[in-house]
C-alpha positions as a Markdown table, in Angstrom:
| # | Residue | x | y | z |
|---|---|---|---|---|
| 1 | Met | 54.9 | 145.1 | 114.8 |
| 2 | Glu | 57.4 | 144.6 | 112.2 |
| 3 | Asn | 61.3 | 143.5 | 112.6 |
| 4 | Pro | 63.5 | 145.9 | 112.7 |
| 5 | Arg | 65.8 | 147.2 | 109.8 |
| 6 | Tyr | 68.3 | 150.1 | 109.5 |
| 7 | Gly | 67.5 | 153.3 | 110.8 |
| 8 | Asp | 65.2 | 151.6 | 113.5 |
| 9 | Thr | 65.3 | 152.8 | 116.9 |
| 10 | Val | 64.9 | 149.7 | 119.3 |
| 11 | Leu | 64.7 | 148.9 | 123.1 |
| 12 | Val | 66.7 | 145.8 | 124.1 |
| 13 | Asp | 67.4 | 144.3 | 127.4 |
| 14 | Phe | 70.7 | 142.6 | 127.4 |
| 15 | Val | 73.2 | 140.6 | 129.5 |
| 16 | Gly | 77.0 | 140.4 | 128.1 |
| 17 | Arg | 79.2 | 138.1 | 128.9 |
| 18 | Leu | 82.9 | 136.4 | 128.2 |
| 19 | Lys | 82.8 | 133.0 | 126.7 |
| 20 | Asn | 83.9 | 131.8 | 130.4 |
| 21 | Gly | 80.4 | 133.3 | 131.7 |
| 22 | Ala | 81.6 | 136.1 | 133.4 |
| 23 | Val | 78.8 | 138.9 | 133.3 |
| 24 | Phe | 80.6 | 142.5 | 132.0 |
| 25 | Thr | 77.4 | 144.2 | 131.4 |
| 26 | Thr | 73.5 | 144.2 | 131.9 |
| 27 | Ser | 70.8 | 146.1 | 131.4 |
| 28 | Lys | 68.7 | 144.3 | 134.2 |
| 29 | Lys | 69.7 | 147.0 | 136.6 |
| 30 | Glu | 68.3 | 150.1 | 134.3 |
| 31 | Ala | 66.1 | 151.0 | 131.4 |
| 32 | Pro | 66.2 | 148.9 | 128.3 |
| 33 | Leu | 69.0 | 149.9 | 126.2 |
| 34 | Arg | 67.7 | 152.5 | 123.3 |
| 35 | Phe | 70.0 | 152.7 | 120.0 |
| 36 | Thr | 69.6 | 153.2 | 115.9 |
| 37 | Ile | 70.4 | 150.4 | 114.1 |
| 38 | Gly | 72.9 | 151.5 | 111.6 |
| 39 | Lys | 74.5 | 154.6 | 113.7 |
| 40 | Gly | 77.0 | 152.6 | 115.1 |
| 41 | Glu | 76.0 | 153.2 | 118.9 |
| 42 | Val | 76.8 | 149.4 | 119.4 |
| 43 | Ile | 78.9 | 147.0 | 118.6 |
| 44 | Pro | 78.9 | 145.8 | 115.1 |
| 45 | Gly | 77.8 | 142.2 | 116.0 |
| 46 | Phe | 75.2 | 143.3 | 118.9 |
| 47 | Glu | 73.4 | 145.4 | 115.5 |
| 48 | Gln | 73.5 | 142.4 | 113.6 |
| 49 | Ala | 71.9 | 140.1 | 116.6 |
| 50 | Val | 68.8 | 142.4 | 116.4 |
| 51 | Leu | 68.1 | 142.7 | 112.9 |
| 52 | Gly | 65.2 | 140.1 | 112.1 |
| 53 | Met | 64.3 | 140.0 | 115.6 |
| 54 | Lys | 60.2 | 140.4 | 116.6 |
| 55 | Pro | 59.5 | 142.3 | 119.8 |
| 56 | Gly | 59.3 | 140.0 | 122.7 |
| 57 | Glu | 61.8 | 137.4 | 121.0 |
| 58 | Thr | 64.9 | 136.5 | 122.9 |
| 59 | Arg | 68.0 | 135.6 | 121.5 |
| 60 | Thr | 72.0 | 134.3 | 122.2 |
| 61 | Ala | 74.2 | 135.8 | 120.3 |
| 62 | Glu | 78.3 | 134.8 | 119.9 |
| 63 | Ile | 80.1 | 137.9 | 118.7 |
| 64 | Asp | 83.5 | 137.2 | 117.7 |
| 65 | Ala | 86.7 | 139.9 | 118.7 |
| 66 | Lys | 86.6 | 141.3 | 115.7 |
| 67 | Gln | 82.6 | 142.3 | 115.6 |
| 68 | Ala | 82.8 | 142.8 | 119.7 |
| 69 | Phe | 85.9 | 145.4 | 120.5 |
| 70 | Gly | 87.8 | 144.6 | 118.1 |
| 71 | His | 91.5 | 142.8 | 118.1 |
| 72 | His | 93.9 | 143.8 | 120.8 |
| 73 | Arg | 96.5 | 146.1 | 119.0 |
| 74 | Gly | 100.0 | 146.6 | 120.1 |
| 75 | Glu | 100.5 | 149.8 | 118.7 |
| 76 | Leu | 98.0 | 151.0 | 121.3 |
| 77 | Val | 100.5 | 149.6 | 124.4 |
| 78 | Trp | 102.9 | 152.4 | 125.1 |
| 79 | Glu | 105.0 | 153.1 | 128.1 |
| 80 | Val | 105.5 | 157.0 | 129.8 |
| 81 | Pro | 108.2 | 157.9 | 131.6 |
| 82 | Arg | 107.8 | 158.8 | 135.5 |
| 83 | Glu | 108.7 | 162.3 | 134.7 |
| 84 | Lys | 105.6 | 162.8 | 132.1 |
| 85 | Leu | 103.2 | 161.8 | 134.8 |
| 86 | Pro | 101.6 | 164.4 | 137.0 |
| 87 | Asp | 103.4 | 164.6 | 140.3 |
| 88 | Asp | 100.5 | 164.0 | 142.6 |
| 89 | Lys | 99.4 | 161.1 | 140.5 |
| 90 | Gln | 100.5 | 157.3 | 141.6 |
| 91 | Pro | 99.1 | 154.9 | 139.2 |
| 92 | Arg | 98.1 | 151.5 | 140.1 |
| 93 | Glu | 97.8 | 148.5 | 137.6 |
| 94 | Gly | 94.5 | 148.5 | 136.2 |
| 95 | Glu | 93.5 | 151.9 | 136.8 |
| 96 | Arg | 92.0 | 153.5 | 133.8 |
| 97 | Leu | 93.0 | 157.1 | 133.2 |
| 98 | Gln | 91.9 | 159.7 | 130.9 |
| 99 | Ile | 94.7 | 160.7 | 128.7 |
| 100 | Arg | 94.8 | 164.3 | 127.3 |
| 101 | Arg | 97.2 | 165.4 | 124.4 |
| 102 | Pro | 97.4 | 168.7 | 122.8 |
| 103 | Gln | 95.2 | 169.2 | 119.9 |
| 104 | Arg | 93.5 | 165.8 | 120.3 |
| 105 | Glu | 90.3 | 164.2 | 121.9 |
| 106 | Pro | 90.9 | 162.9 | 125.3 |
| 107 | Phe | 90.7 | 159.3 | 125.7 |
| 108 | Leu | 90.9 | 156.4 | 128.4 |
| 109 | Ala | 94.0 | 154.1 | 128.9 |
| 110 | Thr | 95.0 | 151.1 | 131.7 |
| 111 | Val | 97.2 | 150.8 | 133.5 |
| 112 | Arg | 99.0 | 147.4 | 132.6 |
| 113 | Gln | 102.5 | 147.8 | 134.5 |
| 114 | Val | 103.8 | 150.1 | 137.1 |
| 115 | Lys | 107.7 | 150.4 | 136.7 |
| 116 | Pro | 109.8 | 152.5 | 138.8 |
| 117 | Glu | 111.0 | 154.4 | 135.4 |
| 118 | Gly | 107.4 | 154.8 | 134.2 |
| 119 | Val | 104.1 | 153.0 | 133.5 |
| 120 | Val | 102.8 | 150.6 | 130.6 |
| 121 | Leu | 99.4 | 152.2 | 129.3 |
| 122 | Asp | 96.8 | 150.4 | 126.8 |
| 123 | Ala | 94.3 | 152.0 | 124.7 |
| 124 | Asn | 92.8 | 149.2 | 123.8 |
| 125 | His | 89.0 | 148.9 | 124.8 |
| 126 | Pro | 89.3 | 146.7 | 128.2 |
| 127 | Leu | 87.3 | 143.7 | 126.4 |
| 128 | Ala | 89.5 | 144.0 | 123.1 |
| 129 | Gly | 90.3 | 140.7 | 121.8 |
| 130 | Glu | 87.5 | 138.9 | 123.5 |
| 131 | Asp | 85.0 | 136.8 | 122.2 |
| 132 | Val | 81.4 | 137.7 | 124.0 |
| 133 | Val | 78.0 | 136.3 | 124.1 |
| 134 | Phe | 74.8 | 138.3 | 124.4 |
| 135 | Asp | 71.4 | 137.4 | 125.5 |
| 136 | Ile | 69.6 | 139.5 | 124.2 |
| 137 | Arg | 65.6 | 140.7 | 124.7 |
| 138 | Leu | 64.1 | 142.8 | 121.8 |
| 139 | Val | 61.4 | 145.1 | 123.6 |
| 140 | Ala | 60.3 | 147.0 | 121.3 |
| 141 | Val | 60.7 | 148.8 | 117.8 |
| 142 | Asp | 60.1 | 152.9 | 117.9 |
C-alpha cells in the first residue's frame, strides 16, 4: 500500500499531549480517527505529519501553535455585562458556553473570569497558543 497523499482518506490512532506531557485527547478509547487529507478536517500540522507515513508506521510529531490551534488572539476575548446574561445563568470560570448572535452561527467561548459587573469570555480554542505533540500510528489508507 502506498503512502497517503492529498485527497486520500486515512485511519489513524493517536495520542495528543501538551509539551509538559499532559494528554488532552486520544483515539485509544474509541475507533481510529478517519479524515481526508487536504479537507481541513484536522489541524494542519497533524495532516502534514501523516503525509509520507506507511500503514503501520508510528511517528511523533511536535506541532507549533501556528500549525496546531493557532496563536491566542486578544480580539477574541471580551467582557459581557451582567445584564446581557440570561437571568437563570450563573457562569463559572472555565465553563464553556455556546454563544448565539443574531444572523450568525453559534460559537463556543470559555468563561475566563466572573466579575460582579459581568464575565470575561474567550472565544479562542482552549489550546490556542500551545505547542502540542502527537503520537500517531497510521492504521490504513482508504
